N, C-alpha and C positions, 0 to 999 in steps of 0.2 A: 262141603257146603251145607250149612245148617238149614233145615226146613223150618218155616214159621208155622206153628200150630194155630189153627183157627180158634177163636174165642168160643168156649163152650157155653151154651145157653144155661142159665141158672133159674131155679125155682125162686120166685120172689118171697115165698113164705119161709122155707127152710134154708135158702141160700146155697143149696147143693146143686151140682150139675144135674140137669133134668134126667140123665140116665141113671142116677143114683138118688133121686129125690125119695125121701122116706115119709112124706106127708100122709099118704094114704094108709100107711101102717101104724100111725101114731094113735093111741087111744086118747079119748077125752076123759079126764079124771076130774070130776066135780069135787070141790072141797069148800067147806065153810071157813077154813083157815086161810088167812092171808099169807101168800107165799111170795117172798122177795128173793130173787137169785142174784148173787153178787159174783161177777166174773172178772178175772184179771184180763187186761187188754191183750196179752200174748196168747190167751186161750181162745179169743174171739174167732180167729180164723183157722183153728185147728180142724183137720178133716172130719173128725167124729162129731164135734159140736154138741156135746151132751147138755150144756147149759141151755142152749137155744132149743134143743130137742125137748128138754123138760119144760121150758116155758110154753112151748106150743101145746103140750099135753094138759097144762093147767090153765083153764080159762080164768082170766082176771089176774094172773100172776104178773109180776114185774121182773124184767131182766135189766140189770144195770151193769155197765162195764166201767171199771175204774180201779184205782189202787188205794184211795184214801176216802173212807166213809165217815170220818169224824164229824164232818159238817152236815151230813145228811139228816133230813127230818126223820125223827123216830129213832135216831141212833141211841142205843142204850148207854148207860154209864153211871 
């Protein structure tokens, strides 16, 4: 008989389970450079979550999830 695991509470900021939330350990890195992080959808729910982690460290940064950036504002070419 399989046991049903209770849903673990998650941090709303880093989206990790509360037991392994890394928010308090993240540095705040101020930069004058505009930082835009592009993340593939399959990477969004990976356990490490480095794209999200980086975006939380960089105030004013943008995290976008997708696969086609050709129509995005500011796309170079």
